[in-house]
C-alpha positions as CSV (number, residue, x, y, z in Angstrom):
1,M,28.2,28.6,59.7
2,A,28.2,31.0,56.8
3,K,29.4,28.2,54.5
4,E,26.6,25.8,55.5
5,P,23.8,27.3,53.4
6,E,26.2,27.5,50.5
7,N,27.0,23.8,50.8
8,M,23.3,23.1,50.7
9,I,22.6,25.2,47.6
10,I,25.5,24.6,45.2
11,P,25.4,20.8,44.9
12,P,21.7,20.8,43.9
13,L,22.4,23.6,41.4
14,R,25.2,21.6,39.9
15,E,23.0,18.5,39.7
16,M,20.3,20.6,38.0
17,R,22.8,21.9,35.5
18,G,23.8,18.4,34.6
19,E,20.2,17.4,34.2
20,I,19.5,20.4,32.0
21,K,22.5,19.4,29.8
22,E,21.0,15.9,29.5
23,L,17.6,17.3,28.5
24,R,19.2,19.5,25.9
25,G,20.9,16.5,24.4
26,E,17.6,14.6,24.3
27,V,15.7,17.5,22.8
28,A,18.4,17.8,20.1
29,G,17.9,14.1,19.3
30,L,14.1,14.5,19.2
31,K,14.6,17.4,16.8
32,Q,16.7,15.3,14.5
33,Q,14.0,12.6,14.5
34,L,11.3,15.1,13.8
35,D,13.3,16.5,10.9
36,K,13.6,13.0,9.4
37,L,9.9,12.4,9.8
38,E,9.1,15.7,8.2
39,S,11.4,14.9,5.3
40,G,9.7,11.6,4.9
41,Q,6.3,13.2,4.9
42,K,7.4,15.7,2.3
43,T,8.6,12.9,0.1
44,I,5.3,11.0,0.5
45,R,3.3,14.2,-0.3
46,Q,5.4,14.8,-3.4
47,A,4.9,11.2,-4.5
48,L,1.1,11.5,-4.0
49,T,1.0,14.7,-5.9
50,A,2.9,13.3,-8.8
51,D,0.7,10.2,-8.8
52,T,-2.4,12.4,-8.8
53,M,-1.1,14.5,-11.6
54,M,-0.2,11.4,-13.6
55,S,-3.7,10.0,-13.1
56,K,-5.3,13.2,-14.3
57,F,-3.0,13.2,-17.3
58,V,-3.8,9.6,-18.2
59,T,-7.6,10.2,-17.6
60,G,-7.5,13.3,-19.7
61,D,-5.7,11.4,-22.5
62,F,-8.4,8.7,-22.4
63,E,-11.1,11.3,-22.4
64,E,-9.6,12.9,-25.5
65,R,-9.3,9.6,-27.3
66,I,-12.9,8.8,-26.5
67,F,-14.0,12.2,-27.7
68,D,-12.2,11.6,-31.0
69,L,-13.8,8.2,-31.4
70,E,-17.2,9.7,-30.7
71,R,-16.7,12.3,-33.4
72,K,-15.6,9.6,-35.9
73,V,-18.6,7.4,-35.1
74,E,-20.9,10.5,-35.4
75,A,-19.3,11.3,-38.8
76,L,-19.8,7.7,-40.0
77,T,-23.4,7.6,-38.8
78,K,-24.2,10.9,-40.5
79,G,-22.6,9.7,-43.7
80,K,-24.9,6.7,-43.9
């Protein structure tokens, strides 16, 4: 009779241990997927930042050219 409670407890504990191992494997897989997603997001953020900086550079370049043209037009109109 002393072994009877032991027989009732140990099999469920072993079963639970196996389920825990499965869950750990699934969690590890999810962590890998999250790492890939975070890496992809980082790449997208870097691309957007680079695009924004390039746009600002191009816009600044055009503004500088327009400013130079305005000065030239102003100098021509004052010369007349």
